[in-house]
All heavy atoms as an XYZ file, in Angstrom:
949
protein
N     -57.859      0.621     54.793
C     -58.324      0.634     53.420
C     -58.905      1.998     53.091
O     -59.578      2.601     53.909
C     -59.410     -0.416     53.211
C     -58.892     -1.809     53.076
S     -60.228     -2.920     52.644
C     -59.728     -4.304     53.627
N     -58.670      2.448     51.889
C     -59.183      3.723     51.417
C     -60.617      3.534     50.923
O     -60.876      2.729     50.041
C     -58.268      4.229     50.295
C     -58.646      5.599     49.818
O     -59.309      6.347     50.515
N     -58.217      5.921     48.617
N     -61.544      4.301     51.481
C     -62.947      4.195     51.095
C     -63.201      5.064     49.867
O     -62.954      6.263     49.876
C     -63.847      4.604     52.240
C     -65.292      4.380     51.950
C     -66.188      4.574     53.115
N     -65.631      5.477     54.103
C     -66.258      5.842     55.196
N     -67.446      5.372     55.452
N     -65.711      6.659     56.050
N     -63.726      4.452     48.822
C     -64.019      5.158     47.585
C     -65.484      5.560     47.505
O     -65.830      6.520     46.824
C     -63.674      4.279     46.380
C     -62.245      3.744     46.331
C     -62.077      2.795     45.159
C     -61.256      4.895     46.237
N     -66.340      4.811     48.188
C     -67.776      5.080     48.159
C     -68.394      4.487     49.409
O     -67.994      3.413     49.853
C     -68.417      4.419     46.924
C     -69.850      4.822     46.683
C     -70.140      5.936     45.914
C     -70.901      4.091     47.217
C     -71.450      6.320     45.674
C     -72.221      4.459     46.980
C     -72.487      5.574     46.209
O     -73.781      5.951     45.978
N     -69.374      5.182     49.953
C     -70.098      4.658     51.103
C     -71.527      5.165     51.053
O     -71.758      6.363     50.840
C     -69.445      5.109     52.409
O     -70.168      4.617     53.519
N     -72.466      4.262     51.221
C     -73.871      4.627     51.254
C     -74.566      3.897     52.387
O     -74.262      2.742     52.672
N     -75.507      4.579     53.022
C     -76.298      3.980     54.094
C     -77.666      3.620     53.535
O     -78.362      4.483     52.973
C     -76.440      4.956     55.278
O     -75.137      5.297     55.747
C     -77.246      4.327     56.411
N     -78.038      2.368     53.677
C     -79.302      1.870     53.146
C     -80.467      2.536     53.874
O     -80.498      2.598     55.100
C     -79.387      0.339     53.299
C     -78.274     -0.327     52.493
C     -80.766     -0.172     52.871
C     -78.122     -1.818     52.757
N     -81.441      3.022     53.072
C     -82.641      3.632     53.644
C     -83.885      2.786     53.397
O     -84.821      2.820     54.189
C     -82.883      5.042     53.074
O     -83.022      4.955     51.651
C     -81.735      5.978     53.430
N     -83.896      2.034     52.290
C     -85.090      1.269     51.932
C     -84.717      0.155     50.960
O     -83.816      0.306     50.143
C     -86.090      2.221     51.272
C     -87.445      1.654     51.013
C     -88.393      2.710     50.435
O     -88.146      3.926     50.603
O     -89.371      2.294     49.808
N     -85.448     -0.941     51.037
C     -85.257     -2.084     50.141
C     -86.521     -2.230     49.300
O     -87.608     -2.445     49.842
C     -85.028     -3.404     50.920
C     -83.942     -3.252     51.984
C     -84.735     -4.552     49.958
C     -82.578     -2.985     51.474
N     -86.389     -2.109     47.979
C     -87.534     -2.256     47.091
C     -88.086     -3.672     47.120
O     -87.344     -4.632     47.334
N     -89.391     -3.828     46.867
C     -90.011     -5.155     46.948
C     -89.492     -6.162     45.917
O     -89.594     -7.368     46.129
C     -91.500     -4.872     46.730
C     -91.558     -3.544     46.062
C     -90.357     -2.781     46.516
N     -88.918     -5.689     44.812
C     -88.417     -6.603     43.777
C     -86.932     -6.943     43.942
O     -86.394     -7.727     43.154
C     -88.655     -6.005     42.388
C     -90.135     -5.885     42.061
O     -90.945     -6.609     42.668
O     -90.475     -5.051     41.199
N     -86.280     -6.387     44.950
C     -84.851     -6.646     45.165
C     -84.558     -8.135     45.360
O     -83.622     -8.658     44.750
C     -84.300     -5.788     46.329
C     -82.909     -6.248     46.748
C     -84.276     -4.317     45.923
N     -85.323     -8.873     46.166
C     -85.004    -10.302     46.339
C     -85.003    -11.086     45.027
O     -84.131    -11.929     44.807
C     -86.097    -10.801     47.297
C     -86.493     -9.588     48.073
C     -86.410     -8.458     47.075
N     -85.964    -10.807     44.150
C     -86.022    -11.517     42.871
C     -84.808    -11.201     42.000
O     -84.226    -12.097     41.389
C     -87.300    -11.169     42.114
C     -88.548    -11.734     42.781
O     -88.427    -12.720     43.536
O     -89.634    -11.182     42.554
N     -84.434     -9.938     41.941
C     -83.258     -9.559     41.148
C     -81.991    -10.159     41.742
O     -81.112    -10.614     41.009
C     -83.138     -8.036     41.061
C     -84.151     -7.350     40.152
C     -84.060     -5.841     40.306
C     -83.937     -7.744     38.711
N     -81.907    -10.163     43.057
C     -80.729    -10.719     43.711
C     -80.614    -12.221     43.442
O     -79.508    -12.735     43.252
C     -80.770    -10.421     45.208
C     -79.462    -10.537     45.963
C     -78.366     -9.709     45.323
C     -79.649    -10.112     47.409
N     -81.725    -12.915     43.388
C     -81.713    -14.338     43.030
C     -81.096    -14.543     41.650
O     -80.470    -15.555     41.378
C     -83.120    -14.933     43.062
C     -83.607    -15.299     44.428
C     -82.840    -16.448     45.061
O     -82.377    -17.357     44.348
O     -82.703    -16.422     46.301
N     -81.294    -13.559     40.770
C     -80.721    -13.603     39.430
C     -79.311    -13.054     39.355
O     -78.750    -12.901     38.269
N     -78.734    -12.697     40.522
C     -77.350    -12.233     40.566
C     -77.164    -10.759     40.322
O     -76.062    -10.317     39.993
N     -78.201     -9.954     40.522
C     -78.131     -8.520     40.246
C     -78.595     -7.722     41.451
O     -79.619     -8.045     42.062
C     -79.025     -8.211     39.038
C     -78.894     -6.856     38.397
C     -77.514     -6.679     37.773
C     -79.964     -6.697     37.324
N     -77.847     -6.675     41.787
C     -78.215     -5.759     42.861
C     -78.080     -4.339     42.342
O     -77.008     -3.942     41.873
C     -77.316     -5.957     44.089
C     -77.609     -5.056     45.284
C     -78.984     -5.360     45.876
C     -76.532     -5.220     46.350
N     -79.181     -3.583     42.416
C     -79.210     -2.219     41.907
C     -79.365     -1.263     43.073
O     -80.242     -1.445     43.921
C     -80.375     -2.033     40.913
C     -80.215     -3.004     39.743
C     -80.457     -0.589     40.440
C     -81.416     -3.081     38.822
N     -78.529     -0.222     43.098
C     -78.620      0.824     44.113
C     -78.951      2.146     43.439
O     -78.431      2.439     42.361
C     -77.282      0.996     44.833
C     -76.933      0.061     45.975
C     -76.742     -1.345     45.482
C     -75.690      0.544     46.679
N     -79.802      2.926     44.100
C     -80.090      4.295     43.696
C     -80.118      5.156     44.941
O     -80.432      4.671     46.034
C     -81.452      4.415     42.994
C     -81.395      4.305     41.510
C     -81.763      3.133     40.885
C     -80.968      5.371     40.724
C     -81.720      3.015     39.512
C     -80.918      5.264     39.356
C     -81.298      4.089     38.734
N     -79.850      6.432     44.754
C     -79.961      7.376     45.858
C     -81.409      7.460     46.312
O     -82.336      7.345     45.500
C     -79.491      8.764     45.428
O     -78.104      8.784     45.245
N     -81.601      7.673     47.616
C     -82.937      7.861     48.167
C     -83.618      8.986     47.402
O     -82.983      9.961     47.010
C     -82.839      8.193     49.649
N     -84.912      8.819     47.165
C     -85.665      9.804     46.409
C     -85.806      9.444     44.942
O     -86.356     10.214     44.163
N     -85.318      8.270     44.559
C     -85.444      7.819     43.178
C     -86.929      7.658     42.834
O     -87.747      7.392     43.708
C     -84.711      6.493     42.981
N     -87.284      7.795     41.545
C     -88.679      7.596     41.141
C     -89.191      6.214     41.560
O     -88.424      5.254     41.656
C     -88.629      7.710     39.614
C     -87.389      8.501     39.323
C     -86.423      8.160     40.424
N     -90.497      6.109     41.781
C     -91.117      4.893     42.311
C     -90.787      3.652     41.492
O     -90.523      2.589     42.054
C     -92.629      5.075     42.410
N     -90.784      3.768     40.161
C     -90.520      2.584     39.335
C     -89.091      2.080     39.518
O     -88.829      0.887     39.382
C     -90.816      2.853     37.850
C     -90.005      3.949     37.216
C     -90.579      5.353     37.382
O     -91.561      5.539     38.120
O     -90.020      6.278     36.777
N     -88.151      2.967     39.845
C     -86.774      2.553     40.131
C     -86.644      2.061     41.571
O     -85.903      1.124     41.846
C     -85.801      3.705     39.882
C     -85.711      4.200     38.439
C     -84.795      5.407     38.346
C     -85.253      3.097     37.511
N     -87.370      2.689     42.473
C     -87.312      2.298     43.886
C     -87.786      0.860     44.097
O     -87.286      0.164     44.969
C     -88.142      3.257     44.730
N     -88.716      0.393     43.281
C     -89.238     -0.962     43.418
C     -88.174     -2.028     43.202
O     -88.237     -3.099     43.787
C     -90.378     -1.194     42.423
C     -91.630     -0.446     42.762
C     -92.734     -0.678     41.743
O     -92.538     -1.451     40.790
O     -93.810     -0.087     41.927
N     -87.187     -1.727     42.359
C     -86.161     -2.722     42.008
C     -84.822     -2.450     42.671
O     -83.849     -3.139     42.394
C     -85.969     -2.790     40.474
C     -85.468     -1.456     39.933
C     -87.244     -3.240     39.789
C     -84.971     -1.502     38.495
N     -84.779     -1.456     43.552
C     -83.501     -0.968     44.054
C     -83.378     -0.995     45.568
O     -84.365     -0.963     46.289
C     -83.295      0.488     43.603
O     -83.336      0.604     42.215
N     -82.110     -0.973     45.987
C     -81.761     -0.652     47.364
C     -81.514      0.849     47.357
O     -80.611      1.332     46.659
C     -80.502     -1.409     47.822
C     -80.033     -0.899     49.175
C     -80.772     -2.905     47.880
N     -82.346      1.595     48.068
C     -82.169      3.041     48.138
C     -81.205      3.359     49.271
O     -81.189      2.682     50.303
C     -83.505      3.736     48.359
C     -84.557      3.508     47.271
C     -85.824      4.289     47.588
C     -84.030      3.870     45.897
N     -80.399      4.404     49.058
C     -79.383      4.740     50.043
C     -79.057      6.218     49.986
O     -79.357      6.897     49.009
C     -78.114      3.915     49.806
C     -77.396      4.280     48.539
N     -77.886      3.997     47.282
C     -76.233      4.928     48.353
C     -77.049      4.435     46.369
N     -76.031      5.022     46.984
N     -78.476      6.702     51.069
C     -77.889      8.046     51.079
C     -76.385      7.848     51.012
O     -75.826      7.049     51.760
C     -78.278      8.833     52.345
O     -77.900      8.070     53.493
C     -79.780      9.100     52.385
N     -75.756      8.558     50.098
C     -74.330      8.354     49.852
C     -73.500      9.508     50.379
O     -73.923     10.660     50.341
C     -74.080      8.196     48.356
N     -72.314      9.168     50.860
C     -71.323     10.175     51.164
C     -70.803     10.703     49.828
O     -70.891     10.009     48.811
C     -70.150      9.566     51.942
C     -70.561      9.149     53.348
O     -71.570      9.665     53.856
O     -69.858      8.303     53.927
N     -70.240     11.897     49.803
C     -69.699     12.411     48.543
C     -68.669     11.452     47.944
O     -67.892     10.825     48.657
C     -69.040     13.727     48.952
C     -69.732     14.125     50.204
C     -70.098     12.840     50.896
N     -68.683     11.342     46.623
C     -67.765     10.477     45.899
C     -66.593     11.314     45.413
O     -66.775     12.366     44.823
C     -68.470      9.820     44.691
C     -67.507      8.958     43.909
C     -69.661      9.010     45.150
N     -65.402     10.855     45.668
C     -64.197     11.544     45.218
C     -64.125     11.514     43.702
O     -64.325     10.476     43.072
C     -62.956     10.870     45.804
O     -61.800     11.347     45.174
N     -63.846     12.650     43.114
C     -63.682     12.722     41.659
C     -62.410     12.004     41.224
O     -62.338     11.476     40.133
C     -63.639     14.186     41.206
C     -64.951     14.913     41.377
C     -66.046     14.407     40.456
O     -65.754     14.069     39.293
O     -67.200     14.339     40.909
N     -61.408     12.005     42.058
C     -60.106     11.456     41.677
C     -60.031      9.936     41.821
O     -59.374      9.270     41.038
C     -59.007     12.108     42.510
N     -60.688      9.416     42.836
C     -60.542      7.984     43.133
C     -61.642      7.173     42.466
O     -62.825      7.408     42.686
C     -60.574      7.773     44.642
N     -61.236      6.239     41.643
C     -62.166      5.308     41.007
C     -61.765      3.894     41.375
O     -60.581      3.611     41.525
C     -62.144      5.467     39.491
C     -62.674      6.796     39.026
C     -62.966      6.819     37.538
O     -63.008      5.743     36.906
O     -63.164      7.919     37.020
N     -62.748      3.008     41.512
C     -62.394      1.627     41.844
C     -61.703      0.939     40.669
O     -61.813      1.375     39.521
C     -63.734      0.974     42.152
C     -64.740      1.799     41.434
C     -64.185      3.187     41.389
N     -61.014     -0.126     40.998
C     -60.294     -0.915     39.998
C     -60.560     -2.390     40.254
O     -61.059     -2.778     41.315
C     -58.800     -0.619     40.090
N     -60.202     -3.194     39.297
C     -60.330     -4.637     39.458
C     -59.531     -5.055     40.698
O     -58.406     -4.604     40.905
C     -59.835     -5.356     38.194
C     -60.795     -5.040     37.046
C     -59.720     -6.854     38.425
C     -60.319     -5.468     35.697
N     -60.142     -5.863     41.536
C     -59.512     -6.315     42.771
C     -59.939     -5.528     43.992
O     -59.722     -5.975     45.121
N     -60.558     -4.338     43.801
C     -61.058     -3.594     44.944
C     -62.248     -4.329     45.555
O     -62.803     -5.256     44.964
C     -61.436     -2.170     44.538
C     -60.214     -1.283     44.314
O     -59.102     -1.672     44.745
O     -60.366     -0.211     43.698
N     -62.628     -3.912     46.758
C     -63.614     -4.639     47.563
C     -64.927     -3.867     47.637
O     -64.932     -2.649     47.800
C     -63.068     -4.846     48.989
C     -61.817     -5.723     48.940
C     -64.127     -5.442     49.914
C     -61.042     -5.757     50.232
N     -66.038     -4.605     47.563
C     -67.352     -4.063     47.880
C     -67.797     -4.772     49.154
O     -67.833     -5.998     49.207
C     -68.369     -4.296     46.742
C     -69.698     -3.647     47.100
C     -67.836     -3.750     45.419
N     -68.080     -3.985     50.186
C     -68.497     -4.542     51.484
C     -69.968     -4.210     51.710
O     -70.365     -3.054     51.674
C     -67.650     -3.965     52.603
C     -67.979     -4.585     53.962
C     -67.139     -4.008     55.076
N     -65.742     -4.351     54.882
C     -64.719     -3.609     55.326
N     -64.954     -2.485     55.980
N     -63.480     -3.989     55.120
N     -70.743     -5.242     51.957
C     -72.182     -5.117     52.146
C     -72.528     -5.292     53.613
O     -72.285     -6.348     54.192
C     -72.920     -6.170     51.311
C     -72.666     -6.043     49.835
C     -71.648     -6.771     49.232
C     -73.425     -5.187     49.062
C     -71.401     -6.656     47.883
C     -73.187     -5.063     47.705
C     -72.177     -5.793     47.111
N     -73.089     -4.246     54.216
C     -73.548     -4.324     55.597
C     -72.459     -4.569     56.610
O     -72.735     -5.001     57.714
N     -71.215     -4.328     56.235
C     -70.101     -4.564     57.141
C     -69.807     -6.040     57.347
O     -68.963     -6.404     58.163
N     -70.495     -6.921     56.597
C     -70.393     -8.357     56.815
C     -69.806     -9.084     55.611
O     -68.840     -9.827     55.739
C     -71.792     -8.948     57.148
C     -71.730    -10.449     57.303
C     -72.377     -8.286     58.384
N     -70.404     -8.901     54.463
C     -70.008     -9.639     53.258
C     -69.090     -8.785     52.384
O     -69.352     -7.608     52.165
C     -71.240    -10.032     52.440
C     -72.132    -10.992     53.135
N     -71.801    -12.309     53.308
C     -73.338    -10.826     53.704
C     -72.774    -12.912     53.963
N     -73.718    -12.031     54.220
N     -68.046     -9.411     51.866
C     -67.125     -8.725     50.964
C     -67.033     -9.483     49.652
O     -67.006    -10.714     49.628
C     -65.733     -8.611     51.579
C     -65.682     -7.666     52.746
C     -64.271     -7.416     53.253
O     -63.322     -8.068     52.763
O     -64.129     -6.569     54.144
N     -66.993     -8.717     48.591
C     -66.880     -9.266     47.252
C     -65.824     -8.454     46.513
O     -65.669     -7.260     46.770
C     -68.249     -9.145     46.563
O     -68.238     -9.779     45.323
N     -65.091     -9.076     45.609
C     -64.053     -8.386     44.828
C     -64.593     -7.960     43.471
O     -65.339     -8.698     42.828
C     -62.852     -9.305     44.597
C     -62.103     -9.625     45.853
C     -60.930     -8.734     46.001
N     -60.258     -9.030     47.270
C     -59.404     -8.217     47.820
N     -59.082     -7.096     47.239
N     -58.838     -8.525     48.956
N     -64.201     -6.773     43.049
C     -64.568     -6.283     41.723
C     -63.746     -7.044     40.691
O     -62.519     -7.129     40.797
C     -64.321     -4.764     41.608
C     -65.260     -4.014     42.565
C     -64.510     -4.293     40.160
C     -65.012     -2.521     42.648
N     -64.443     -7.601     39.677
C     -63.772     -8.352     38.619
C     -63.767     -7.598     37.291
O     -62.934     -7.863     36.435
C     -64.414     -9.738     38.434
O     -65.800     -9.573     38.115
C     -64.251    -10.575     39.701
N     -64.698     -6.667     37.112
C     -64.705     -5.797     35.929
C     -65.653     -4.625     36.164
O     -66.552     -4.696     37.011
C     -65.077     -6.558     34.657
O     -66.396     -7.032     34.723
N     -65.420     -3.554     35.405
C     -66.232     -2.340     35.505
C     -66.624     -1.887     34.113
O     -65.773     -1.789     33.228
C     -65.429     -1.195     36.143
C     -65.102     -1.346     37.610
C     -63.680     -0.948     37.891
C     -66.051     -0.512     38.415
N     -67.919     -1.570     33.935
C     -68.364     -0.971     32.686
C     -67.809      0.434     32.569
O     -67.501      1.088     33.576
N     -67.724      0.927     31.364
C     -67.091      2.223     31.105
C     -67.813      3.402     31.755
O     -67.207      4.439     31.997
C     -66.967      2.458     29.602
C     -68.305      2.488     28.894
C     -68.190      2.434     27.390
O     -67.347      1.688     26.880
O     -68.965      3.147     26.734
N     -69.098      3.279     32.068
C     -69.852      4.363     32.702
C     -70.234      4.063     34.154
O     -70.936      4.848     34.786
C     -71.131      4.657     31.909
C     -70.933      5.168     30.526
C     -70.872      6.670     30.386
N     -72.014      7.318     31.026
C     -71.901      8.400     31.796
N     -70.736      8.950     32.019
N     -72.959      8.942     32.349
N     -69.780      2.959     34.683
C     -70.228      2.535     36.014
C     -69.914      3.563     37.098
O     -70.769      3.878     37.926
C     -69.610      1.186     36.371
N     -68.725      4.098     37.110
C     -68.372      5.018     38.192
C     -68.959      6.396     37.971
O     -69.309      7.089     38.926
C     -66.865      5.060     38.387
C     -66.526      5.500     39.771
C     -65.803      6.592     40.125
C     -66.913      4.875     40.997
N     -65.733      6.681     41.498
C     -66.398      5.644     42.049
C     -67.650      3.739     41.305
C     -66.586      5.313     43.389
C     -67.840      3.407     42.637
C     -67.306      4.195     43.655
N     -69.123      6.809     36.722
C     -69.775      8.090     36.432
C     -71.212      8.069     36.949
O     -71.688      9.055     37.516
C     -69.740      8.373     34.931
N     -71.893      6.945     36.793
C     -73.268      6.828     37.289
C     -73.310      6.895     38.821
O     -74.230      7.465     39.394
C     -73.912      5.546     36.793
C     -74.226      5.574     35.313
C     -74.854      4.267     34.890
C     -75.285      4.305     33.447
N     -76.546      4.996     33.247
N     -72.315      6.326     39.465
C     -72.247      6.405     40.934
C     -72.089      7.858     41.366
O     -72.776      8.322     42.279
C     -71.094      5.558     41.461
N     -71.195      8.581     40.705
C     -70.962      9.984     41.052
C     -72.168     10.858     40.750
O     -72.528     11.720     41.544
C     -69.751     10.521     40.288
C     -68.431     10.082     40.849
C     -67.287     10.909     40.289
N     -67.187     10.836     38.852
C     -66.300     10.099     38.183
N     -65.430      9.370     38.834
N     -66.279     10.089     36.880
N     -72.786     10.663     39.598
C     -73.867     11.541     39.154
C     -75.207     11.241     39.813
O     -75.957     12.152     40.140
C     -74.031     11.421     37.633
C     -72.832     11.911     36.854
C     -72.838     11.445     35.405
O     -73.865     10.869     34.953
O     -71.818     11.641     34.721
N     -75.525      9.961     39.995
C     -76.869      9.570     40.412
C     -76.931      8.715     41.671
O     -78.019      8.352     42.107
C     -77.534      8.753     39.280
C     -77.613      9.399     37.914
C     -78.048      8.378     36.876
C     -78.565     10.579     37.945
N     -75.783      8.351     42.223
C     -75.806      7.386     43.323
C     -76.342      6.054     42.830
O     -76.983      5.316     43.561
N     -76.080      5.760     41.552
C     -76.596      4.550     40.910
C     -75.458      3.575     40.666
O     -74.504      3.874     39.967
C     -77.268      4.909     39.591
C     -77.657      3.728     38.763
N     -78.414      2.685     39.259
C     -77.399      3.417     37.480
C     -78.603      1.799     38.300
N     -77.988      2.215     37.208
N     -75.568      2.398     41.290
C     -74.593      1.334     41.092
C     -75.350      0.056     40.775
O     -76.382     -0.227     41.384
C     -73.752      1.110     42.353
C     -72.887      2.292     42.790
C     -73.552      3.050     43.908
C     -71.542      1.799     43.235
N     -74.841     -0.697     39.822
C     -75.420     -1.984     39.467
C     -74.347     -3.046     39.636
O     -73.330     -3.020     38.936
C     -75.930     -1.989     38.014
O     -76.924     -0.971     37.875
C     -76.532     -3.342     37.660
N     -74.559     -3.940     40.589
C     -73.613     -5.020     40.850
C     -74.137     -6.317     40.246
O     -75.268     -6.716     40.510
C     -73.415     -5.228     42.355
C     -72.777     -4.054     43.045
C     -73.540     -3.214     43.833
C     -71.426     -3.790     42.897
C     -72.968     -2.130     44.480
C     -70.841     -2.705     43.537
C     -71.619     -1.877     44.321
N     -73.297     -6.951     39.437
C     -73.598     -8.281     38.897
C     -72.694     -9.270     39.614
O     -71.464     -9.163     39.529
C     -73.326     -8.337     37.396
O     -74.240     -7.530     36.708
N     -73.287    -10.227     40.313
C     -72.533    -11.212     41.088
C     -72.164    -12.411     40.212
O     -72.465    -13.550     40.528
C     -73.342    -11.652     42.312
C     -73.521    -10.564     43.321
C     -74.620     -9.719     43.263
C     -72.579    -10.359     44.309
C     -74.783     -8.697     44.185
C     -72.727     -9.336     45.238
C     -73.832     -8.510     45.171
N     -71.509    -12.115     39.094
C     -71.163    -13.167     38.141
C     -69.662    -13.414     38.026
O     -69.240    -14.335     37.339
C     -71.751    -12.842     36.766
C     -71.272    -11.519     36.214
O     -70.313    -10.932     36.704
N     -71.951    -11.040     35.181
N     -68.851    -12.565     38.652
C     -67.400    -12.734     38.609
C     -66.802    -12.570     37.228
O     -65.653    -12.951     37.002
N     -67.549    -11.973     36.315
C     -67.101    -11.841     34.930
C     -65.896    -10.907     34.806
O     -65.799     -9.893     35.494
C     -68.245    -11.302     34.066
O     -67.817    -11.113     32.737
N     -64.996    -11.257     33.902
C     -63.825    -10.431     33.621
C     -64.147     -9.302     32.647
O     -63.335     -8.405     32.440
C     -62.697    -11.289     33.062
N     -65.352     -9.330     32.067
C     -65.776     -8.297     31.124
C     -67.208     -7.892     31.462
O     -68.106     -8.732     31.472
C     -65.714     -8.813     29.664
C     -66.217     -7.753     28.704
C     -64.312     -9.253     29.308
N     -67.407     -6.598     31.732
C     -68.754     -6.097     32.001
C     -69.516     -6.014     30.683
O     -69.015     -5.459     29.705
C     -68.671     -4.727     32.664
N     -70.722     -6.564     30.655
C     -71.526     -6.561     29.436
C     -72.234     -5.238     29.200
O     -72.534     -4.886     28.074
C     -72.559     -7.685     29.485
C     -71.946     -9.064     29.453
C     -72.994    -10.160     29.497
O     -74.203     -9.866     29.302
O     -72.603    -11.314     29.720
N     -72.527     -4.499     30.280
C     -73.249     -3.230     30.173
C     -72.361     -2.092     30.671
O     -71.566     -2.280     31.597
C     -74.545     -3.309     30.979
C     -75.516     -4.359     30.435
C     -76.781     -4.484     31.273
N     -76.571     -4.991     32.624
C     -76.495     -6.268     32.942
N     -76.572     -7.194     32.024
N     -76.329     -6.636     34.184
N     -72.513     -0.906     30.105
C     -71.627      0.210     30.475
C     -71.724      0.646     31.934
O     -70.766      1.159     32.490
C     -72.036      1.341     29.535
C     -73.255      0.907     28.839
C     -73.430     -0.558     29.042
N     -72.877      0.411     32.590
C     -73.036      0.828     33.973
C     -72.850     -0.270     34.994
O     -73.102     -0.085     36.182
N     -72.361     -1.413     34.568
C     -72.275     -2.602     35.410
C     -70.932     -2.703     36.141
O     -69.892     -2.382     35.594
C     -72.456     -3.817     34.488
C     -72.348     -5.151     35.122
C     -72.543     -6.259     34.091
O     -72.112     -6.119     32.932
O     -73.133     -7.269     34.478
N     -71.007     -3.164     37.387
C     -69.822     -3.508     38.166
C     -69.935     -4.995     38.476
O     -70.838     -5.416     39.210
C     -69.735     -2.694     39.469
C     -69.686     -1.199     39.174
C     -68.518     -3.139     40.298
C     -69.814     -0.309     40.392
N     -69.057     -5.797     37.888
C     -69.072     -7.236     38.118
C     -68.235     -7.540     39.355
O     -67.135     -6.999     39.519
C     -68.529     -7.988     36.911
S     -69.529     -7.769     35.424
N     -68.784     -8.401     40.212
C     -68.114     -8.770     41.452
C     -68.197    -10.286     41.638
O     -69.006    -10.957     40.998
C     -68.738     -8.050     42.674
C     -68.526     -6.543     42.594
C     -70.221     -8.361     42.802
N     -67.368    -10.785     42.534
C     -67.390    -12.217     42.827
C     -68.712    -12.592     43.503
O     -69.294    -11.793     44.234
C     -66.206    -12.610     43.725
O     -66.200    -11.776     44.888
C     -64.877    -12.456     42.985
N     -69.207    -13.792     43.244
C     -70.496    -14.217     43.803
C     -70.496    -14.271     45.326
O     -69.471    -14.516     45.957
C     -70.680    -15.627     43.219
C     -69.827    -15.665     42.003
C     -68.645    -14.786     42.318
N     -71.681    -14.036     45.881
C     -71.933    -14.165     47.321
C     -73.200    -14.995     47.503
O     -74.061    -15.001     46.624
C     -72.130    -12.790     47.967
C     -70.902    -11.906     48.088
C     -71.298    -10.517     48.587
C     -69.885    -12.522     49.028
N     -73.354    -15.654     48.654
C     -74.576    -16.435     48.887
C     -75.786    -15.504     49.016
O     -75.829    -14.645     49.896
C     -74.298    -17.179     50.193
C     -73.125    -16.501     50.813
C     -72.399    -15.753     49.742
N     -76.752    -15.687     48.136
C     -77.910    -14.790     48.058
C     -78.698    -14.687     49.365
O     -78.984    -13.571     49.805
C     -78.836    -15.213     46.906
O     -78.082    -15.151     45.682
C     -80.043    -14.311     46.793
N     -79.066    -15.794     50.029
C     -79.890    -15.657     51.242
C     -79.224    -14.819     52.336
O     -79.863    -13.959     52.933
C     -80.101    -17.102     51.705
C     -79.905    -17.930     50.478
C     -78.858    -17.200     49.686
N     -77.957    -15.051     52.605
C     -77.311    -14.295     53.679
C     -77.043    -12.851     53.258
O     -77.088    -11.946     54.085
C     -76.037    -14.984     54.162
O     -75.110    -15.116     53.124
N     -76.781    -12.614     51.965
C     -76.605    -11.234     51.492
C     -77.918    -10.471     51.636
O     -77.937     -9.345     52.140
C     -76.129    -11.212     50.041
C     -75.967     -9.825     49.418
C     -74.985     -8.974     50.215
C     -75.525     -9.946     47.965
N     -79.009    -11.078     51.239
C     -80.309    -10.427     51.353
C     -80.637    -10.108     52.806
O     -81.151     -9.034     53.112
C     -81.394    -11.319     50.740
C     -82.773    -10.701     50.623
C     -82.743     -9.400     49.836
C     -83.721    -11.690     49.976
N     -80.299    -11.016     53.696
C     -80.516    -10.797     55.124
C     -79.686     -9.613     55.638
O     -80.095     -8.890     56.538
C     -80.138    -12.073     55.879
C     -80.566    -12.108     57.301
C     -80.256    -13.460     57.915
O     -80.861    -14.462     57.471
O     -79.391    -13.507     58.807
N     -78.515     -9.413     55.050
C     -77.610     -8.341     55.460
C     -78.076     -6.969     54.978
O     -77.800     -5.962     55.620
C     -76.195     -8.621     54.903
O     -75.745     -9.856     55.434
C     -75.216     -7.535     55.275
N     -78.777     -6.935     53.861
C     -79.220     -5.664     53.290
C     -80.424     -5.135     54.058
O     -81.562     -5.475     53.769
C     -79.568     -5.844     51.804
C     -78.420     -6.267     50.905
C     -78.929     -6.559     49.498
C     -77.314     -5.221     50.881
N     -80.142     -4.316     55.057
C     -81.175     -3.769     55.934
C     -80.977     -2.264     56.081
O     -79.835     -1.775     56.067
C     -81.095     -4.415     57.324
C     -81.299     -5.916     57.338
C     -82.692     -6.321     56.916
O     -83.660     -5.634     57.211
N     -82.787     -7.433     56.215
N     -82.075     -1.509     56.240
C     -81.939     -0.071     56.480
C     -80.995      0.206     57.653
O     -81.002     -0.500     58.657
C     -83.367      0.375     56.786
C     -84.213     -0.604     56.008
C     -83.470     -1.922     56.155
N     -80.158      1.205     57.472
C     -79.182      1.599     58.491
C     -77.806      0.996     58.277
O     -76.823      1.473     58.828
N     -77.710     -0.059     57.485
C     -76.416     -0.677     57.193
C     -75.775      0.002     55.983
O     -76.447      0.677     55.214
C     -76.572     -2.168     56.957
C     -77.001     -2.875     58.241
C     -76.788     -4.332     58.170
N     -77.083     -4.962     59.447
C     -77.358     -6.229     59.581
N     -77.381     -7.021     58.506
N     -77.610     -6.734     60.763
N     -74.491     -0.222     55.809
C     -73.763      0.463     54.743
C     -73.359     -0.479     53.619
O     -73.230     -1.691     53.808
C     -72.490      1.141     55.282
O     -71.644      0.134     55.841
C     -72.806      2.209     56.311
N     -73.128      0.132     52.480
C     -72.501     -0.533     51.337
C     -71.313      0.349     50.975
O     -71.479      1.557     50.768
C     -73.482     -0.680     50.155
C     -74.645     -1.585     50.575
C     -72.745     -1.226     48.937
C     -75.723     -1.720     49.542
N     -70.131     -0.258     50.959
C     -68.907      0.507     50.727
C     -68.104     -0.110     49.586
O     -68.113     -1.314     49.396
C     -68.025      0.478     51.972
C     -68.677      1.034     53.212
C     -67.841      0.796     54.437
O     -67.697     -0.396     54.824
O     -67.294      1.782     54.968
N     -67.415      0.768     48.871
C     -66.431      0.348     47.890
C     -65.080      0.794     48.445
O     -64.893      1.970     48.760
C     -66.679      0.949     46.502
C     -65.624      0.516     45.515
C     -68.080      0.568     45.995
N     -64.174     -0.171     48.614
C     -62.896      0.081     49.285
C     -61.730     -0.291     48.385
O     -61.785     -1.295     47.664
C     -62.812     -0.757     50.563
C     -63.973     -0.597     51.537
C     -63.973     -1.733     52.542
C     -63.913      0.741     52.220
N     -60.685      0.500     48.453
C     -59.465      0.163     47.724
C     -58.925     -1.117     48.324
O     -58.702     -1.217     49.512
C     -58.436      1.287     47.835
C     -57.135      1.059     47.151
C     -57.185      1.125     45.633
N     -57.531      2.453     45.163
C     -58.304      2.669     44.092
N     -58.788      1.672     43.392
N     -58.590      3.877     43.709
N     -58.774     -2.155     47.493
C     -58.380     -3.461     47.991
C     -56.907     -3.635     47.997
O     -56.334     -4.495     48.542
């Protein structure tokens, strides 16, 4: 599989479990301001290819364990990943992203996903 994005988790914000219960996971590059770090999974990202963008049906792999399929992408979602290391995953399986920076993916079980999100593990976007 062709890797489009890869980030290594450095820190889990204290509000991440609550947001994940609501079906939302926010990633920011390490060093994000404190108010963003509280709600985010911070990570260090490998460089993002300018040419390769994810598409519907591509895979998001969390911690090398859980995989979810992309069902829709907001118009600014990939630009935010390239510019800020900022990705917002909505686990709603929606065919239409409601927000410009949103990446909608198929649902995953929240407790086991939260358990998987640990410092040192990766989050990858792969050509499916």
